[in-house]
C-alpha positions as CSV (number, residue, x, y, z in Angstrom):
1,M,-2.3,23.8,-34.1
2,R,-5.3,23.0,-31.9
3,L,-5.0,19.3,-32.6
4,S,-1.3,19.4,-31.6
5,S,-2.2,21.2,-28.4
6,G,-4.9,18.6,-27.6
7,R,-2.4,15.8,-28.1
8,N,0.1,17.5,-25.8
9,I,-2.6,17.8,-23.2
10,V,-3.6,14.1,-23.5
11,C,0.1,13.0,-23.3
12,T,0.6,15.1,-20.2
13,V,-2.4,13.6,-18.5
14,L,-1.4,10.1,-19.4
15,I,2.1,10.7,-17.8
16,V,0.4,12.0,-14.7
17,L,-1.9,9.0,-14.6
18,F,1.2,6.7,-14.9
19,L,3.0,8.4,-12.1
20,L,0.0,8.4,-9.8
21,T,-0.9,4.7,-10.3
22,T,2.7,3.3,-10.1
23,G,4.1,5.6,-7.4
24,C,1.5,5.2,-4.6
25,T,3.1,2.2,-3.0
26,S,5.0,4.5,-0.5
27,L,1.6,5.6,0.9
28,F,1.0,2.1,2.3
29,F,4.5,1.0,3.3
30,Q,5.7,3.0,6.3
31,P,8.9,1.3,7.4
32,Q,11.0,2.4,10.4
33,K,14.7,1.5,10.2
34,E,15.6,2.1,13.9
35,H,14.5,-0.5,16.4
36,V,12.6,0.7,19.4
37,D,14.2,-0.5,22.7
38,N,12.0,-3.3,23.9
39,P,12.9,-4.6,27.4
40,I,9.9,-6.9,27.4
41,A,11.1,-8.7,24.3
42,K,14.6,-9.0,25.7
43,L,13.3,-11.0,28.6
44,F,12.4,-13.7,26.1
45,L,16.0,-13.9,24.8
46,P,15.4,-13.5,21.0
47,E,18.0,-15.0,18.7
48,D,19.0,-12.7,15.8
49,I,18.4,-14.6,12.5
50,F,19.7,-13.2,9.2
51,F,18.6,-14.8,6.0
52,K,18.4,-14.1,2.3
53,S,15.4,-13.1,0.2
54,P,14.9,-14.8,-3.3
55,D,16.6,-11.8,-4.9
56,G,19.6,-11.7,-2.6
57,L,18.6,-9.1,0.1
58,T,19.7,-9.8,3.7
59,L,16.6,-9.9,5.9
60,H,16.5,-9.9,9.7
61,G,14.3,-11.7,12.2
62,W,14.0,-12.7,15.8
63,Y,13.5,-16.3,16.9
64,F,12.0,-17.0,20.3
65,K,12.4,-20.6,21.3
66,A,9.8,-21.9,23.8
67,R,10.5,-24.3,26.6
68,D,7.6,-26.5,25.6
69,N,7.6,-27.3,21.9
70,R,3.9,-27.3,21.0
71,G,4.6,-25.9,17.5
72,S,6.2,-23.0,15.7
73,I,4.6,-19.8,14.4
74,L,5.7,-17.4,11.7
75,V,4.6,-13.9,12.4
76,L,4.0,-11.4,9.6
77,H,3.7,-8.0,11.1
78,G,1.9,-4.9,9.8
79,N,2.9,-2.4,7.2
80,A,4.2,0.3,9.5
81,E,7.3,0.6,11.8
82,N,9.2,-2.7,12.3
83,M,9.1,-5.9,14.4
84,S,10.4,-4.2,17.5
85,T,7.0,-2.4,17.9
86,H,4.9,-5.4,16.9
87,V,6.5,-8.3,18.8
88,N,4.9,-7.7,22.2
89,S,1.5,-8.7,20.9
90,V,2.7,-12.3,20.1
91,L,5.0,-13.0,23.1
92,W,2.2,-14.7,24.9
93,L,2.5,-17.5,22.3
94,V,6.1,-18.2,23.6
95,Q,4.7,-18.4,27.1
96,E,2.1,-20.9,25.9
97,G,4.9,-23.1,24.5
98,F,5.1,-22.0,20.8
99,N,8.3,-21.1,19.1
100,V,7.9,-17.7,17.4
101,F,9.8,-16.4,14.4
102,I,9.0,-12.7,13.5
103,F,11.0,-10.9,10.9
104,D,11.2,-7.5,9.1
105,Y,10.3,-7.2,5.4
106,R,12.7,-5.6,3.1
107,G,13.3,-1.9,4.0
108,Y,12.1,-2.4,7.6
109,G,14.4,-2.5,10.6
110,K,17.8,-4.1,9.7
111,S,16.5,-5.7,6.5
112,E,18.0,-4.4,3.3
113,G,16.1,-3.1,0.3
114,K,12.9,-1.1,-0.3
115,P,9.4,-2.6,0.3
116,T,7.2,-3.6,-2.6
117,V,4.0,-5.7,-2.6
118,Q,5.7,-8.5,-4.6
119,G,8.9,-8.2,-2.5
120,V,7.2,-8.6,0.9
121,H,5.4,-11.7,-0.3
122,A,8.7,-13.1,-1.5
123,D,10.2,-12.2,1.9
124,A,7.4,-14.1,3.7
125,E,8.2,-17.2,1.6
126,A,11.9,-16.9,2.4
127,A,11.1,-16.5,6.1
128,L,9.0,-19.7,6.1
129,E,11.8,-21.6,4.5
130,T,14.2,-20.2,7.1
131,L,11.8,-21.2,9.9
132,L,11.9,-24.8,8.8
133,T,15.7,-24.9,9.4
134,L,15.7,-23.4,12.9
135,P,16.4,-25.6,15.9
136,G,13.4,-27.1,17.7
137,V,11.0,-26.6,14.7
138,D,8.7,-29.5,13.9
139,K,7.8,-29.2,10.2
140,E,4.4,-30.8,11.0
141,K,3.5,-28.2,13.5
142,I,3.8,-24.8,11.8
143,A,1.4,-21.9,11.5
144,A,1.5,-18.4,10.2
145,K,0.1,-15.4,12.1
146,Q,-0.4,-12.7,9.5
147,K,-1.5,-9.3,10.6
148,D,-1.7,-7.2,7.4
149,L,0.1,-9.0,4.6
150,V,-2.9,-10.2,2.6
151,A,-5.0,-7.2,3.5
152,L,-2.1,-4.9,2.4
153,R,-2.2,-6.2,-1.2
154,T,-6.0,-5.8,-1.3
155,Q,-5.9,-2.3,0.1
156,L,-3.2,-1.2,-2.3
157,E,-5.0,-2.6,-5.3
158,E,-8.2,-0.9,-4.2
159,K,-6.5,2.5,-3.7
160,R,-4.8,2.2,-7.1
161,L,-8.1,1.5,-8.6
162,A,-9.6,4.5,-6.9
163,M,-6.8,6.7,-8.3
164,R,-7.3,5.4,-11.8
165,T,-11.0,5.9,-11.6
166,A,-10.6,9.5,-10.4
167,V,-8.0,10.4,-13.1
168,A,-10.3,8.9,-15.8
169,E,-13.2,11.1,-14.7
170,I,-11.1,14.3,-14.3
171,L,-9.4,13.7,-17.7
172,G,-12.7,13.3,-19.5
173,C,-14.3,16.3,-17.9
174,Y,-11.3,18.5,-18.4
175,L,-11.0,17.7,-22.1
176,V,-14.7,18.7,-22.6
177,F,-14.0,21.9,-20.6
178,L,-11.1,22.7,-22.9
179,W,-13.3,22.3,-26.0
180,L,-16.3,24.3,-24.6
181,K,-14.5,27.1,-22.7
182,Q,-11.1,27.5,-24.2
183,G,-11.9,26.8,-27.9
184,K,-9.6,23.8,-28.2
185,S,-10.0,21.2,-31.0
186,A,-13.2,19.2,-31.2
187,W,-10.9,16.2,-31.6
188,L,-10.6,16.3,-27.8
189,L,-14.1,15.0,-27.5
190,A,-13.0,11.5,-28.7
191,P,-10.5,10.9,-25.9
192,A,-12.9,12.6,-23.5
193,A,-15.7,10.1,-24.3
194,A,-13.2,7.2,-24.0
195,S,-12.0,8.5,-20.7
196,L,-15.5,8.9,-19.3
197,A,-16.5,5.5,-20.5
198,L,-13.4,4.1,-18.8
199,F,-14.4,5.9,-15.7
200,A,-17.9,4.3,-15.7
201,F,-16.3,0.9,-16.3
202,L,-13.7,1.3,-13.5
203,L,-16.5,2.1,-11.0
204,T,-17.9,-1.4,-11.6
205,L,-14.7,-3.0,-10.5
206,H,-14.7,-1.6,-7.0
207,P,-15.3,-4.5,-4.6
208,A,-17.2,-2.6,-1.9
209,A,-20.9,-1.8,-1.8
210,A,-21.8,1.0,-4.3
211,G,-22.5,3.7,-1.7
212,R,-19.3,3.1,0.2
213,T,-17.3,2.9,-3.0
214,Y,-18.6,6.3,-4.2
215,A,-17.8,7.8,-0.8
216,A,-14.3,6.6,-0.7
217,Y,-13.7,7.4,-4.4
218,G,-15.0,10.9,-3.8
219,S,-12.3,11.5,-1.3
220,V,-9.6,10.4,-3.8
221,Y,-11.2,12.6,-6.4
222,I,-11.0,15.7,-4.2
223,A,-7.3,15.1,-3.5
224,L,-6.4,14.4,-7.2
225,A,-8.4,17.4,-8.3
226,I,-6.2,19.6,-6.1
227,G,-3.1,17.9,-7.6
228,W,-4.5,18.5,-11.1
229,L,-5.0,22.2,-10.3
230,W,-1.2,22.4,-9.7
231,A,0.3,20.0,-12.1
232,I,-1.9,20.6,-15.2
233,E,-3.4,24.1,-14.8
234,G,-0.4,25.6,-13.1
235,I,-2.3,27.1,-10.2
236,R,-0.5,26.6,-6.9
237,P,-3.0,25.2,-4.3
238,S,-3.5,27.3,-1.1
239,A,-3.0,26.0,2.4
240,W,-6.8,25.7,2.6
241,D,-6.9,23.5,-0.6
242,I,-4.2,21.2,0.8
243,A,-5.9,21.0,4.2
244,G,-9.2,20.2,2.6
245,A,-7.6,17.4,0.5
246,A,-5.9,16.0,3.6
247,V,-9.2,15.9,5.5
248,A,-10.8,14.2,2.5
249,L,-8.1,11.5,2.4
250,G,-8.5,11.0,6.1
251,G,-12.2,10.3,5.6
252,M,-11.3,7.9,2.9
253,A,-8.9,6.0,5.2
254,I,-11.6,5.7,7.8
255,I,-14.0,4.3,5.3
256,V,-11.6,1.9,3.5
257,L,-9.8,0.7,6.6
258,Q,-12.9,-0.1,8.7
259,P,-13.1,-3.7,10.1
260,R,-14.6,-6.0,7.6
261,A,-16.9,-8.9,8.4
């Protein structure tokens, strides 16, 4: 009976781990469907461009044609809102004689679909191919201005790694706790040891300096521990618990998103 109970616990934890590590993309993509009225952008007479992604979604962009054709620039905006809130920062390029093509990834603005890491990279490739077909574009004079696209993949992978690391430690400690304090089967020590070994290994994969890694990871650990309290132990977190976890995640964001040399 104890062995069966232990297996059920391990299965439950693995399901939680799967959901946590595959469902966190929405934390990093913050699309806004409605465009913000932008009178400054309108002065530059943007042309609406609709094009297809490799998997058939309709994407939307703005093409600003410069008077002097010094070259063309593809703009890849950040992971929040949509191009209507980002475009003003690149309009000076049009004034300097560069054609500018800015577009919304899938799920942003008027673009169809939902954002994924692989999807937005495919959208960027489709946008580049579309730029090559636009009037006034010299194929020998093209550049890309990327704000967050590459950094986004890196940050997402780092945060998934932090979540896996935290769950591995919580799982290992919790299984030992069940054996010591609740009289569960000693067989639980085997997955506990494996989980803690995995935790130690995952810590070595974090790319940042060790002290910074532990600080950022600790914040994720706090938040996941509160989630564990609710999902596994069946104890509803208090408002203070939730507020504390939110503050911890805010601290993690400050550490992880700081400018990098």
